[in-house]
Each structure stands twice: as structure tokens, then as C-alpha cells.
C-alpha positions in Angstrom: 15.5 -5.5 1.2 13.6 -8.1 -0.7 14.1 -8.7 -4.5 10.7 -7.2 -5.2 11.6 -4.0 -3.2 14.9 -3.8 -5.1 13.1 -4.0 -8.5 10.6 -1.3 -7.4 13.5 1.0 -6.2 15.3 0.5 -9.5 12.2 1.5 -11.5 11.8 4.6 -9.3 15.4 5.6 -9.9 15.1 5.0 -13.6 11.9 6.9 -14.1 12.6 10.0 -12.1 14.4 13.3 -12.3 15.2 16.2 -10.0 14.1 19.7 -10.9 16.4 22.7 -10.5 14.6 23.4 -7.2 15.3 20.0 -5.8 11.9 18.3 -6.3 12.2 14.6 -7.3 9.6 13.8 -9.9 8.7 10.1 -10.5 6.7 9.2 -13.6 5.5 6.6 -16.0 7.0 6.7 -19.5 4.8 8.2 -22.2 2.9 5.9 -24.5 4.0 6.9 -28.1 0.7 5.6 -29.5 -1.1 8.0 -27.2 1.1 10.8 -28.3 0.2 10.1 -31.9 -3.5 9.9 -31.1 -3.3 13.2 -29.4 -2.2 14.9 -32.6 -4.8 13.1 -34.7 -7.5 13.9 -32.2 -6.7 17.5 -31.9 -6.6 17.8 -35.7 -10.0 16.1 -36.0 -11.5 18.5 -33.5 -10.3 21.6 -35.3 -11.4 20.3 -38.7 -14.9 19.7 -37.3 -14.9 23.4 -36.2 -14.1 24.4 -39.8 -10.5 25.5 -39.1 -8.4 25.6 -42.3 -5.6 23.0 -42.0 -4.9 22.4 -45.6 -2.8 24.8 -47.7 -4.0 26.0 -51.1 -2.2 24.3 -54.0 -1.0 25.1 -57.5 -0.2 23.2 -60.6 3.3 23.1 -62.3 3.7 21.8 -65.8 6.5 19.2 -66.2 8.9 18.9 -69.1 7.2 15.7 -70.3 3.8 17.4 -70.8 2.3 16.3 -67.5 1.6 18.3 -64.4 2.4 18.2 -60.7 0.5 19.7 -57.8 2.3 21.5 -55.0 1.3 23.2 -51.8 1.8 26.9 -51.6 4.3 28.4 -49.2 5.4 32.0 -48.3 7.2 32.4 -51.6 4.9 30.8 -54.1 1.8 32.6 -52.7 3.3 35.9 -53.8 2.6 35.0 -57.4 -1.0 33.8 -56.6 -2.6 36.7 -54.7 -6.1 35.3 -55.4 -5.4 32.5 -52.9 -3.5 34.6 -50.3 -6.5 34.9 -47.9 -6.9 31.1 -47.9 -3.2 30.7 -47.3 -3.3 33.1 -44.3 -6.2 31.2 -42.9 -4.2 28.0 -43.3 -1.2 29.5 -41.4 -3.5 30.6 -38.6 -5.0 27.1 -38.5 -1.6 25.6 -38.3 -0.8 27.7 -35.2 -4.1 26.8 -33.6 -3.4 23.1 -34.2 0.1 23.2 -32.8 -1.1 25.2 -29.7 -3.8 22.6 -29.1 -1.4 19.7 -29.5 1.1 21.3 -27.2 -1.5 21.8 -24.5 -2.9 18.3 -24.8 0.6 16.8 -24.7 1.5 18.8 -21.7 -1.6 17.7 -19.9 -0.8 14.1 -20.8 2.7 14.4 -19.4 1.3 15.7 -16.1 -0.9 12.6 -16.0 2.3 10.5 -16.2 3.5 11.8 -12.9 3.3 9.2 -10.2 4.2 11.3 -7.1 1.5 11.1 -4.4 0.4 13.7 -1.9 2.8 14.1 1.0 1.5 13.0 4.4 2.4 16.4 5.8 -0.2 19.0 4.7 2.0 22.0 5.5 2.4 22.8 1.8 -1.3 23.2 1.5 -1.6 25.3 4.6 1.2 27.6 3.3 -0.6 28.1 0.0 -4.0 28.6 1.7 -2.4 31.3 3.9 -1.5 33.1 0.7 -5.1 33.2 -0.4 -5.2 30.1 -2.7 -8.3 28.0 -2.6 -7.3 24.4 -1.8 -9.4 21.7 -3.5 -11.1 19.2 -1.3 -11.6 16.5 -3.9 -8.6 14.0 -3.6 -7.9 13.9 -7.3 -8.2 17.6 -7.7 -6.0 18.1 -4.7 -3.3 15.9 -6.1 -3.4 17.8 -9.4 -3.2 21.0 -7.5 -0.2 19.8 -5.6 1.6 18.7 -8.8 1.1 22.0 -10.7 1.8 24.2 -7.7 4.5 22.4 -5.8 6.3 20.0 -8.2 6.1 21.6 -11.6 6.8 25.2 -10.6 8.5 26.8 -13.6 8.4 26.5 -17.5 11.8 24.7 -17.2 10.3 22.1 -14.9 7.5 21.5 -17.4 10.0 21.1 -20.2 12.1 18.7 -18.1 9.0 16.7 -17.5 8.1 16.6 -21.2 11.5 15.4 -22.3 12.0 12.9 -19.6 8.6 11.3 -20.0 8.9 11.3 -23.8 12.4 9.9 -24.0 11.5 7.2 -21.5 8.7 6.2 -23.7 11.2 5.7 -26.6 13.2 3.2 -24.5 13.7 0.1 -26.6 12.4 1.8 -29.8 15.6 3.7 -30.5 19.1 3.4 -29.1 20.2 4.9 -25.8 22.7 7.0 -27.7 19.9 8.5 -29.8 17.8 9.1 -26.6 20.9 10.9 -25.2 21.0 13.1 -28.3 17.4 14.2 -27.7 18.3 15.1 -24.1 21.4 17.0 -25.2 19.3 19.0 -27.6 16.8 19.8 -24.9 19.6 21.0 -22.6 20.8 23.3 -25.4 17.5 25.1 -25.7 16.4 25.4 -22.1 16.0 27.9 -20.7 15.0 30.4 -23.4 11.6 29.4 -24.8 10.9 29.8 -28.4 13.5 31.5 -30.6 11.4 31.7 -33.8 12.1 28.1 -34.8 8.9 26.8 -33.3 7.8 26.2 -29.8 9.9 24.2 -27.4 7.5 21.2 -27.5 7.5 21.4 -31.3 11.3 21.4 -31.5 11.7 18.7 -28.9 9.2 16.6 -30.8 11.3 17.2 -33.9 14.4 16.1 -32.1 12.7 12.8 -31.1 11.6 12.2 -34.7 15.1 13.0 -36.1 16.6 10.6 -33.6 14.2 7.8 -34.5 14.6 8.4 -38.2 11.0 9.4 -38.8 11.5 12.6 -40.6 10.7 12.5 -44.3 11.2 14.7 -47.3 9.0 15.4 -50.2 9.7 17.0 -53.6 9.1 20.7 -54.0 9.5 22.8 -57.2 13.0 24.2 -57.9 12.1 27.9 -58.0 15.3 28.8 -59.6 13.9 27.4 -62.8 10.6 29.3 -62.9 8.7 26.4 -61.3 9.9 23.8 -63.7 11.9 20.9 -62.3 11.9 19.3 -58.9 13.8 20.0 -55.7 13.7 18.4 -52.3 13.2 20.3 -49.0 12.7 18.8 -45.6 9.1 18.9 -44.3 7.7 18.9 -40.8 7.2 15.9 -38.6 4.7 13.4 -40.1 1.5 13.0 -38.2 2.5 9.6 -36.9 5.6 11.0 -35.2 5.6 12.6 -31.8 
């Protein structure tokens, strides 16, 4: 084996994983810039459609005679019924945005797969015999193969997402932190969403936590009738995965 072949084999081993059904998936690491642009792009598209993505706000007077603006949440909106409709529209918009981001990120991770079509077409004949229409265009046929033969279950899709994403973080954060993200993934799959956000959303949060990108912002201390300041964690910033 030549040195070049050894390097290629090492890369294949590094950027690959085996699904629970024994399929070996090879891939390119995700580009984190692309991931961030996906979020920004999906938000821009929804804003153009008029989807509400900004929460209504309210003003709190401070002890020094000034004022501070805050975003409404499920608790504060109860005391401002006049803006509840706007708040509900905002919550719906948030769900639409997250769903659009998740779809776009998943499609991107599929594009990171480097497996080629097998020389043996028995897989296509088997599916065609079951009534499936087999594409004739080479690119469409390869996509059909990936989504019907390689990525067969939700767990496969989630494995793909975490492997492609964490590989894209290589060099940006420590291997230990990357391992933490993978460990968190293993703890929530299978099982889907448990009310704490979608799997993609929670995995994205794990990546951001590991890379130190989560931030906090002040929110009012409601135990003091809105006066004073507290600090609650907020969601992943737009620049994070």
C-alpha cells in the first residue's frame, strides 16, 4: 500500500460510522460557517414572508429612575393580555423557524455523505419489485440510494447529524468536549423529543455548550414585582450551530 493510499484509508476510517443495521457511512465534516448561514438564511426567508420572529416587549422602571426593556415570556405575558395575540404569533413563528432550520440542516448533512452507488444494482431491483419508482438521473439515483438504503431510520439520521457536526468541530474545540457531545447524543437516542426541544435542537445546544458559545442575558427578577435584575440562560445565539 502506497503512502497516499494509507492517507486516504485513514481519512475514510476517521470520517465514517456504522449504523445499527451495519451500513458504513462515509462523510465529509460539516462546515460550521455553512451551518450558521443555514440558520440566518432560513430566518431571512421567514421574515420576508411576514412570519413573526420577534417577541413583544415591555418596559420596567429601574430604581435609579431609568427604564429597561425586556422581552415577554410565558409568565410576563399574563399581565399584558393586550399583547398576547402577538406573543402567540411569535411562539408559532419560533416553531416554524426551528422546523425550517432542522430540515435544512438535515438536508445539508445528507449532502455531506460521500458513499457512492454500489456496482451491484440488486438493491434497486429489490425496491423496484416492491413498487418503488427508481430514478434514472444519476444524481437523483444516488440521493434515492442514500435515503432508502443507507439512512433508514430516525436513529440513523441522528447518528449522521452528530457525526458530521462533531467532525466539523475538530480543531475548534478539544476532543474531550467533542466526546461530551457524542455522549449526550447517546443518552437521548432513541426516544425523539421529550418536551425539551427537538433532537437536532438539543444536539445543537450540546455543541454550543461544549464550545462555550452559550450566553446569558439579564431578565427581570419577578420575585420583586419586576424591579431588579436576574440572569437566566437563553437559547443558542444565531452564530452557534
